[in-house]
TIVOSE-585061 format. One record per residue (C-alpha): z, x, y negated. Coordinates in Angstrom, 2 decimals, m for minus. Each point is the difference from the previous one (the first is absolute). Layout:
N
+---------+---------+---------+
:      c3 :      c1 :      c2 :
+---------+---------+---------+
:       Z :       X :       Y :
...
+---------+---------+---------+
END
This chain:
445
+---------+---------+---------+
:      c3 :      c1 :      c2 :
+---------+---------+---------+
:    6.21 :   79.03 :   24.39 :
:   m1.31 :   m0.49 :   m3.85 :
:   m3.93 :   m1.78 :   m0.28 :
:    0.48 :    0.55 :   m3.71 :
:   m2.24 :    2.99 :    0.00 :
:   m2.84 :   m2.46 :    0.48 :
:    0.34 :   m1.65 :   m3.43 :
:    1.34 :    3.36 :   m1.80 :
:   m2.23 :    3.09 :    1.20 :
:   m3.07 :    0.79 :   m2.11 :
:   m2.69 :   m2.12 :    1.72 :
:   m2.64 :    2.42 :    0.66 :
:    2.53 :    2.26 :    1.81 :
:    1.58 :   m2.89 :    1.52 :
:   m3.51 :   m1.17 :    1.23 :
:   m0.54 :    3.38 :    1.65 :
:    3.33 :    0.39 :    1.43 :
:   m0.35 :   m3.58 :    1.89 :
:   m3.96 :    0.36 :    0.90 :
:    0.07 :    4.03 :    0.93 :
:    1.92 :   m0.65 :    3.74 :
:   m2.22 :   m2.96 :    0.48 :
:   m3.38 :    1.60 :   m0.86 :
:    1.02 :    3.10 :    2.47 :
:    1.03 :   m2.71 :    2.87 :
:   m3.20 :   m1.50 :   m0.90 :
:   m1.90 :    3.35 :    0.11 :
:    1.60 :    0.76 :    3.61 :
:   m0.93 :   m3.70 :    1.00 :
:   m3.53 :    0.13 :   m1.06 :
:   m0.34 :    3.31 :    1.66 :
:    1.17 :   m1.72 :    3.06 :
:   m2.45 :   m2.05 :    0.05 :
:   m2.43 :    2.01 :   m0.15 :
:    1.02 :    2.71 :    2.82 :
:    0.60 :   m3.31 :    2.38 :
:   m3.72 :   m1.02 :   m0.82 :
:   m0.92 :    3.57 :   m0.02 :
:    1.13 :    0.44 :    3.57 :
:   m0.91 :   m3.32 :    1.09 :
:   m3.75 :    1.12 :   m1.20 :
:    0.13 :    2.83 :    2.34 :
:    0.54 :   m2.43 :    2.98 :
:   m3.81 :   m1.84 :   m0.74 :
:   m1.49 :   m1.72 :   m2.79 :
:    0.22 :   m3.03 :    2.07 :
:    3.84 :    0.38 :   m0.41 :
:   m0.09 :    0.68 :   m3.67 :
:   m1.86 :   m3.22 :   m0.26 :
:    2.62 :   m2.10 :    2.07 :
:    2.30 :    1.36 :   m2.55 :
:   m1.53 :   m1.03 :   m2.73 :
:   m0.43 :   m3.66 :    1.28 :
:    3.89 :    0.17 :    0.63 :
:    0.94 :    1.23 :   m3.22 :
:   m0.28 :   m2.96 :   m1.90 :
:    2.66 :   m1.52 :    2.38 :
:    2.11 :    2.53 :   m0.65 :
:    0.11 :   m0.50 :   m3.42 :
:    0.71 :   m3.56 :    0.10 :
:    3.32 :    1.17 :    1.75 :
:    0.77 :    2.49 :   m2.48 :
:   m0.88 :   m2.86 :   m2.35 :
:    2.69 :   m2.25 :    1.15 :
:    2.45 :    2.44 :    0.24 :
:   m0.51 :    2.08 :   m3.45 :
:   m0.74 :   m3.42 :   m1.86 :
:    3.12 :   m1.64 :    1.06 :
:    2.10 :    3.46 :   m0.72 :
:   m1.71 :   m0.23 :   m3.60 :
:    1.77 :   m3.59 :   m0.29 :
:    3.43 :    1.24 :    1.02 :
:   m0.67 :    2.84 :   m2.18 :
:   m0.75 :   m1.84 :   m3.19 :
:    3.07 :   m2.33 :    0.68 :
:    2.59 :    2.51 :    0.59 :
:   m1.48 :    2.40 :   m2.61 :
:    0.32 :   m3.07 :   m2.62 :
:    3.56 :   m1.09 :    0.96 :
:    1.30 :    3.45 :    0.07 :
:   m1.84 :    0.69 :   m3.82 :
:    1.87 :   m3.63 :   m0.76 :
:    3.68 :    1.28 :    1.23 :
:   m0.14 :   m2.31 :    2.94 :
:    0.92 :    1.84 :    2.78 :
:    1.03 :   m2.63 :    2.45 :
:   m3.29 :   m1.75 :   m0.49 :
:   m1.84 :    3.51 :    0.81 :
:    1.64 :    0.28 :    3.12 :
:   m0.75 :   m3.65 :    1.00 :
:   m3.61 :    0.96 :   m0.65 :
:   m0.26 :    2.41 :    2.18 :
:    2.05 :   m0.80 :    2.59 :
:   m2.30 :   m3.31 :    0.32 :
:   m3.02 :    1.94 :   m0.31 :
:    1.11 :    2.07 :    2.62 :
:    0.34 :   m3.09 :    2.66 :
:   m3.15 :   m1.04 :   m1.12 :
:   m1.88 :    3.12 :    0.72 :
:    1.24 :    0.05 :    3.63 :
:   m1.75 :   m3.64 :    0.41 :
:   m2.86 :    1.08 :   m1.95 :
:   m0.63 :    3.08 :    2.78 :
:    0.82 :   m1.97 :    2.91 :
:   m2.85 :   m2.17 :   m0.87 :
:   m2.57 :    2.40 :   m0.45 :
:    0.80 :    1.65 :    3.10 :
:   m0.88 :   m3.10 :    1.65 :
:   m3.16 :   m0.97 :   m2.14 :
:   m1.71 :    3.55 :   m0.30 :
:    0.45 :    0.80 :    4.08 :
:   m1.48 :   m3.84 :    0.49 :
:   m2.76 :    0.50 :   m1.89 :
:   m1.25 :    3.12 :   m0.42 :
:   m2.72 :   m0.23 :    2.58 :
:   m1.61 :   m2.51 :   m1.06 :
:    0.19 :    1.23 :   m3.28 :
:   m2.21 :    3.12 :    1.02 :
:   m2.38 :   m1.95 :    1.69 :
:   m1.01 :   m1.59 :   m3.12 :
:   m1.59 :    3.19 :   m1.62 :
:   m1.12 :    2.03 :    3.47 :
:   m1.71 :   m0.69 :    3.11 :
:    0.61 :    3.58 :    1.14 :
:    2.67 :   m0.06 :    3.14 :
:    1.06 :    3.32 :   m0.65 :
:    1.17 :   m0.56 :   m3.61 :
:    1.61 :   m3.22 :    0.85 :
:    1.82 :    2.17 :    2.95 :
:    1.20 :    2.98 :   m2.89 :
:    1.00 :   m2.92 :   m2.23 :
:    2.03 :   m1.85 :    2.63 :
:    1.57 :    2.95 :    1.20 :
:    1.39 :    1.17 :   m3.74 :
:    0.77 :   m3.64 :   m0.73 :
:    2.21 :   m0.88 :    2.97 :
:    2.48 :    2.90 :   m0.83 :
:   m0.41 :    0.20 :   m3.69 :
:    1.03 :   m3.32 :   m0.68 :
:    2.89 :   m0.18 :    2.55 :
:    1.88 :    2.36 :   m3.13 :
:   m0.78 :   m2.74 :   m2.90 :
:    3.85 :   m0.90 :    0.39 :
:    1.17 :    3.16 :   m0.63 :
:   m2.24 :    0.63 :   m2.68 :
:    0.83 :   m2.88 :   m2.13 :
:    3.59 :    0.65 :    0.67 :
:   m0.69 :    3.53 :   m1.30 :
:   m2.00 :   m1.14 :   m2.93 :
:    2.82 :   m2.36 :   m1.41 :
:    2.49 :    2.71 :    0.02 :
:   m2.55 :    2.07 :   m2.02 :
:   m0.28 :   m2.59 :   m2.52 :
:    4.25 :   m0.77 :   m0.07 :
:    0.29 :    3.85 :   m0.90 :
:   m2.90 :    0.18 :   m2.89 :
:    1.76 :   m3.29 :   m1.39 :
:    2.91 :    2.51 :   m0.66 :
:   m2.24 :    2.74 :   m1.24 :
:    0.59 :    1.90 :    3.11 :
:   m3.49 :    1.46 :    0.26 :
:    0.97 :    3.29 :    1.66 :
:    1.22 :   m2.03 :    3.06 :
:   m3.46 :   m2.11 :    0.20 :
:   m1.56 :    3.51 :   m0.18 :
:    2.01 :    1.64 :    2.56 :
:   m0.24 :   m2.45 :    2.56 :
:   m3.69 :   m0.16 :   m0.56 :
:   m0.51 :    3.41 :    0.02 :
:    1.58 :    0.21 :    3.25 :
:   m1.83 :   m2.74 :    1.81 :
:   m3.31 :    0.97 :   m1.18 :
:    0.60 :    3.53 :    1.12 :
:    0.98 :   m1.10 :    3.17 :
:   m3.37 :   m1.63 :    0.82 :
:   m1.74 :    3.13 :   m1.66 :
:    1.46 :    1.78 :    2.59 :
:   m0.15 :   m2.34 :    3.19 :
:   m3.53 :   m1.16 :   m0.48 :
:   m2.05 :    2.99 :    1.41 :
:    2.84 :    0.22 :    2.95 :
:    0.00 :   m3.19 :    0.86 :
:   m3.94 :   m0.52 :   m0.41 :
:   m0.91 :    2.77 :    1.63 :
:    2.94 :    1.19 :    2.28 :
:    2.08 :    3.13 :   m0.31 :
:    2.45 :    1.15 :    2.80 :
:    1.71 :   m2.74 :    2.07 :
:   m1.29 :   m2.52 :   m2.29 :
:   m3.67 :   m1.49 :    1.21 :
:   m2.79 :   m0.56 :   m2.06 :
:   m0.10 :   m3.98 :   m1.04 :
:   m3.12 :    0.16 :   m2.44 :
:    0.24 :   m3.11 :   m2.32 :
:    3.01 :   m1.24 :    1.28 :
:    1.78 :    3.14 :   m0.73 :
:   m0.57 :   m0.43 :   m3.78 :
:    1.49 :   m3.55 :    0.23 :
:    3.00 :    1.48 :    1.76 :
:    0.28 :    2.83 :   m2.57 :
:   m0.16 :   m2.56 :   m2.80 :
:    2.63 :   m2.22 :    1.43 :
:    2.66 :    2.85 :    0.46 :
:   m0.48 :    0.97 :   m3.46 :
:    0.52 :   m3.36 :   m1.16 :
:    3.35 :    0.14 :    2.22 :
:    1.03 :    3.40 :   m1.46 :
:   m0.42 :   m1.54 :   m3.54 :
:    2.26 :   m2.99 :    0.54 :
:    2.90 :    2.03 :    1.94 :
:    0.16 :    2.21 :   m3.51 :
:    0.57 :   m3.00 :   m2.03 :
:    2.40 :   m1.31 :    2.36 :
:    2.00 :    3.43 :    0.27 :
:    0.06 :    0.13 :   m3.92 :
:    0.86 :   m3.66 :   m0.40 :
:    3.08 :    0.63 :    2.06 :
:    0.94 :    3.21 :   m1.28 :
:   m0.37 :   m0.01 :   m3.53 :
:    1.46 :   m2.67 :   m2.44 :
:   m2.42 :   m1.93 :   m1.81 :
:   m0.10 :   m2.84 :   m2.46 :
:   m2.02 :   m2.36 :    1.82 :
:    1.93 :   m1.08 :    3.42 :
:   m1.16 :   m2.29 :    2.82 :
:    2.70 :   m2.78 :   m0.05 :
:   m0.75 :   m2.91 :    2.69 :
:    1.97 :   m2.74 :   m1.08 :
:   m0.51 :   m3.77 :   m0.59 :
:   m0.84 :    0.02 :   m4.17 :
:   m2.48 :    2.41 :    0.60 :
:   m2.53 :   m2.94 :    0.98 :
:   m0.54 :   m0.99 :   m3.56 :
:   m3.01 :   m2.13 :   m0.47 :
:   m1.14 :    1.49 :   m3.03 :
:    0.15 :    3.41 :    1.03 :
:   m1.77 :   m1.01 :    2.72 :
:   m2.93 :   m1.44 :   m2.45 :
:    0.40 :    3.48 :   m2.25 :
:   m0.48 :    2.39 :    3.00 :
:   m3.29 :   m1.76 :    1.42 :
:   m1.24 :   m0.88 :   m3.21 :
:   m0.57 :    3.62 :   m0.31 :
:   m0.04 :    1.03 :    3.30 :
:   m3.16 :   m2.53 :    1.15 :
:   m2.46 :    0.81 :   m3.08 :
:    1.33 :    3.78 :    0.63 :
:   m0.80 :   m0.24 :    3.62 :
:   m3.62 :   m1.71 :   m0.78 :
:   m0.60 :    2.64 :   m2.48 :
:    0.40 :    2.83 :    2.61 :
:   m1.69 :   m2.24 :    2.89 :
:   m2.96 :   m0.28 :   m2.30 :
:   m1.92 :    2.82 :    1.02 :
:    0.47 :   m0.78 :    3.40 :
:   m2.24 :   m3.23 :   m0.40 :
:   m2.21 :    2.39 :   m2.35 :
:   m0.74 :    2.37 :    2.90 :
:   m0.48 :   m2.70 :    2.52 :
:   m2.57 :   m1.72 :   m2.10 :
:   m1.92 :    3.16 :   m1.08 :
:    0.23 :    0.96 :    4.05 :
:   m2.01 :   m3.30 :    0.52 :
:   m2.64 :    0.76 :   m2.69 :
:   m0.11 :    3.91 :    0.89 :
:   m0.43 :   m0.85 :    3.79 :
:   m3.14 :   m2.16 :   m0.61 :
:   m1.62 :    3.38 :   m1.13 :
:    1.50 :    2.76 :    2.14 :
:    3.14 :    0.91 :    1.58 :
:   m0.17 :    3.27 :   m1.71 :
:    0.90 :   m1.69 :   m3.10 :
:    2.65 :   m1.88 :    1.61 :
:    1.62 :    3.62 :    0.99 :
:   m0.82 :    1.24 :   m3.60 :
:    2.19 :   m2.84 :   m1.27 :
:    2.34 :    0.96 :    2.13 :
:    0.31 :    3.55 :   m0.78 :
:   m0.54 :   m0.86 :   m3.79 :
:    3.58 :   m1.90 :    0.33 :
:    1.70 :    2.44 :    1.62 :
:   m0.94 :    2.70 :   m2.56 :
:    0.69 :   m2.25 :   m2.74 :
:    3.87 :   m0.13 :    1.09 :
:    0.43 :    3.27 :   m1.66 :
:   m0.99 :   m1.29 :   m3.26 :
:    1.25 :   m3.20 :    0.01 :
:    3.16 :    0.69 :    1.93 :
:    0.81 :    2.31 :   m2.53 :
:   m0.23 :   m2.37 :   m2.67 :
:    2.11 :   m2.53 :    1.86 :
:    2.38 :    2.57 :   m0.08 :
:    0.11 :   m0.47 :   m3.97 :
:    0.30 :   m3.55 :    0.63 :
:    2.92 :   m0.04 :    2.39 :
:    1.52 :    2.64 :   m2.72 :
:   m0.08 :   m2.64 :   m2.91 :
:    0.52 :   m2.97 :    1.78 :
:    4.05 :    0.24 :    0.09 :
:    0.01 :    1.47 :   m3.56 :
:   m2.09 :   m2.88 :   m1.48 :
:    1.76 :   m2.91 :    2.17 :
:    3.43 :    1.74 :   m1.44 :
:   m0.89 :    0.27 :   m3.65 :
:   m1.40 :   m3.51 :    0.41 :
:    3.54 :   m1.28 :    1.08 :
:    1.77 :    1.98 :   m2.61 :
:   m2.40 :   m1.38 :   m2.90 :
:   m0.99 :    3.35 :   m0.87 :
:   m3.97 :   m1.49 :   m0.57 :
:   m0.94 :    3.21 :   m2.12 :
:    0.63 :    2.12 :    3.08 :
:   m2.30 :   m1.92 :    2.30 :
:   m2.84 :    0.34 :   m2.02 :
:    0.65 :    3.79 :   m0.51 :
:    0.30 :    0.30 :    4.06 :
:   m3.53 :   m1.76 :    0.41 :
:   m1.64 :    2.25 :   m2.48 :
:    1.70 :    3.27 :    1.74 :
:   m1.12 :   m1.44 :    3.28 :
:   m3.37 :   m0.76 :   m0.76 :
:   m0.48 :    3.45 :   m1.73 :
:    1.01 :    1.77 :    3.37 :
:   m1.88 :   m2.58 :    2.29 :
:   m3.34 :    1.36 :   m2.51 :
:    0.63 :    3.53 :    1.01 :
:    0.23 :   m0.68 :    3.63 :
:   m3.16 :   m2.01 :    0.13 :
:   m1.74 :    2.58 :   m1.99 :
:    0.79 :    2.36 :    2.67 :
:   m1.09 :   m1.73 :    2.69 :
:   m3.52 :   m0.99 :   m1.40 :
:   m0.44 :    3.62 :   m0.58 :
:    0.72 :    0.87 :    3.48 :
:   m2.25 :   m3.04 :    1.07 :
:   m2.79 :    1.15 :   m1.88 :
:    0.39 :    3.99 :    0.90 :
:    0.75 :   m0.29 :    3.38 :
:   m1.06 :   m2.89 :    1.75 :
:   m1.71 :    1.38 :    2.62 :
:    2.75 :    2.29 :    1.07 :
:    2.08 :   m2.97 :   m0.09 :
:   m2.08 :   m2.49 :    2.39 :
:   m0.54 :    3.35 :    2.53 :
:    3.59 :   m0.27 :    0.63 :
:   m0.70 :   m2.89 :    2.17 :
:   m3.66 :    0.30 :    1.52 :
:   m2.10 :    2.77 :    0.67 :
:   m3.32 :   m2.55 :   m0.19 :
:   m1.81 :    1.25 :   m3.28 :
:   m1.63 :   m3.47 :   m0.71 :
:    3.70 :   m1.39 :   m0.16 :
:    1.24 :    3.02 :   m2.03 :
:   m3.06 :   m0.97 :   m2.38 :
:    0.39 :   m3.94 :    0.13 :
:    4.13 :    0.75 :   m0.90 :
:   m0.70 :    2.49 :   m2.74 :
:   m2.14 :   m2.51 :   m2.02 :
:    2.65 :   m3.11 :    0.68 :
:    2.80 :    2.70 :   m1.43 :
:   m1.65 :    0.83 :   m2.97 :
:   m1.20 :   m3.65 :   m0.91 :
:    3.35 :   m1.40 :    0.72 :
:    2.32 :    2.91 :   m1.73 :
:   m1.75 :   m1.31 :   m3.71 :
:    2.16 :   m2.66 :    0.13 :
:    3.48 :    2.08 :    0.70 :
:    0.97 :    0.80 :   m3.35 :
:   m0.66 :   m3.32 :   m1.79 :
:    2.12 :   m1.82 :    3.33 :
:    3.31 :    1.60 :   m1.48 :
:    0.19 :   m3.08 :   m2.34 :
:    0.07 :   m2.45 :    2.78 :
:    2.30 :    2.35 :    2.07 :
:    2.62 :    0.33 :   m2.15 :
:   m0.14 :   m3.45 :   m1.78 :
:    0.59 :   m1.42 :    3.61 :
:    2.77 :    2.54 :    0.55 :
:    1.73 :   m0.96 :   m2.96 :
:   m0.49 :   m3.63 :    0.18 :
:    1.69 :    0.39 :    3.35 :
:    2.62 :    1.78 :   m1.61 :
:    0.95 :   m2.71 :   m2.54 :
:    0.15 :   m2.67 :    2.78 :
:   m3.50 :   m1.60 :   m0.94 :
:   m1.79 :   m0.15 :    3.52 :
:   m2.84 :   m2.66 :   m0.79 :
:   m1.14 :    2.23 :   m3.24 :
:   m0.29 :    2.71 :    2.25 :
:   m1.52 :   m1.79 :    3.03 :
:   m2.76 :   m1.03 :   m2.55 :
:   m0.88 :    3.07 :   m0.92 :
:   m0.20 :    1.10 :    3.42 :
:   m1.92 :   m2.85 :    1.17 :
:   m2.75 :    0.93 :   m2.69 :
:    0.12 :    3.68 :    1.29 :
:   m0.25 :   m0.72 :    3.83 :
:   m1.70 :   m3.23 :    0.33 :
:   m1.28 :   m2.56 :   m3.04 :
:   m2.56 :    2.97 :   m0.96 :
:   m0.61 :    2.76 :    1.95 :
:   m0.81 :   m2.16 :    3.05 :
:   m2.84 :   m2.38 :   m1.76 :
:   m1.15 :    3.61 :   m1.52 :
:    0.12 :    1.92 :    3.19 :
:   m2.27 :   m3.10 :    1.74 :
:   m2.69 :   m0.26 :   m3.15 :
:   m0.17 :    3.79 :   m0.16 :
:   m0.72 :    0.26 :    3.56 :
:   m2.41 :   m2.37 :   m0.07 :
:   m1.77 :    2.12 :   m2.79 :
:    0.77 :    3.74 :    0.52 :
:    0.70 :   m0.42 :    3.91 :
:    3.44 :    1.82 :    1.27 :
:    0.33 :    1.95 :   m3.21 :
:    0.50 :   m3.02 :   m1.70 :
:    3.40 :   m0.44 :    1.86 :
:    1.26 :    3.34 :   m1.79 :
:   m1.04 :   m1.09 :   m3.97 :
:    1.89 :   m3.15 :    0.71 :
:    3.06 :    2.14 :   m0.13 :
:   m0.26 :    1.33 :   m3.47 :
:   m1.33 :   m3.04 :   m1.26 :
:    2.87 :   m1.86 :    0.98 :
:    2.44 :    2.85 :   m1.44 :
:   m1.39 :   m0.29 :   m3.49 :
:   m0.28 :   m3.79 :   m0.44 :
:    3.70 :   m0.27 :    1.82 :
:    1.51 :    2.44 :   m2.38 :
:   m1.17 :   m2.09 :   m3.14 :
:    1.86 :   m2.99 :    1.42 :
:    2.94 :    1.99 :    1.65 :
:    0.84 :    1.18 :   m3.48 :
:   m0.23 :   m3.44 :   m1.86 :
:    2.25 :   m1.55 :    2.93 :
:    2.53 :    2.71 :   m0.31 :
:    0.28 :   m0.40 :   m4.04 :
:    0.05 :   m3.93 :    0.07 :
:    2.73 :   m0.05 :    2.85 :
:    2.41 :    2.67 :   m1.55 :
:   m0.30 :   m1.68 :   m3.05 :
:    1.01 :   m3.35 :    1.11 :
:    2.59 :    1.39 :    2.30 :
:    1.63 :    1.78 :   m3.14 :
:    0.23 :   m2.96 :   m1.82 :
+---------+---------+---------+
END
């Protein structure tokens, strides 16, 4: 299969053709996140609060999987662009083995530590019980999740975005269908409550992996897993981890942010913890859509960079930024006009709905400007520049927003935490543009 279309096709149609399958996949994925939370909220507010507390640990597991997958993706796409297929095969083969190791290790750590983690944020035994019930099942599927995401990034490195779309859509649709059946019961299937939601999630992940495996073995593809002695290349390891570790930290930083903000908000009321959890579920509809654009441009930026097409790299960045700006503008309008209806999906408590409405409207002030940071991080990862990308994410999720949230909460109460979001997005956007331009200028010299 010829990947030359990645450096020959006009830029804007190329970005759309690579991004739209992933955008569709991310939209369905975000729909699953919302539907999953919707059904769990029907159990009780305590169950939804438990899910909010477990959520940052789930983000951490996904972050390692996706971050390391990005490392594999970037290195493989670079060597495909440089016409060094043998090295590209070695990169994906080596990456696959390390992904298995990562998945096994994460399973053990999450199962061993989740009880203590939950007890840090609440003394409510009902919430802790719900959290344990969900976690003990969902984290057993860390290994198939890790392997599935590795295959996703391998296919994306080749420009095979439709394969990723099909696999992700099937997994998410299985989740959506099984959620109400396993939570509330149907026919011969008993009602399993929050445990049923975890089982549905795991089954969806396994289905996605099976589809990747079937397509991989049935369809001739450029990149092949070839387990041989020469794949144990120290340079390849360093290249993969040089992108993968910063990318994993990039993806994991929201987990750190949510955990710290939960601590700040819990000092005011558990209601604010619930609202933050609902917000992070809802925002996946916007940011996962933007992530679909990022996933679309990573391989084509890496390929064109490897092929020395630096002018196209600049145009790809500009096209992706414009597309993401449109997505964020739509998200802002939705949050301003429908905040109360969105919150009412997860709770019937009028005070919680009012609190959530205020939070959504304030936080959404930073959506549009955040496009700069989102695309800059993704483009830098595509170029194999993991550390500059991590620097931007650290500013966005740790360095600026956490001190701002702490200080503003002392002045304005819990609502100050919501204002910290748009403050951080504005400052980080300026820094991201500077970092991206300097890194690219240095890279092409």
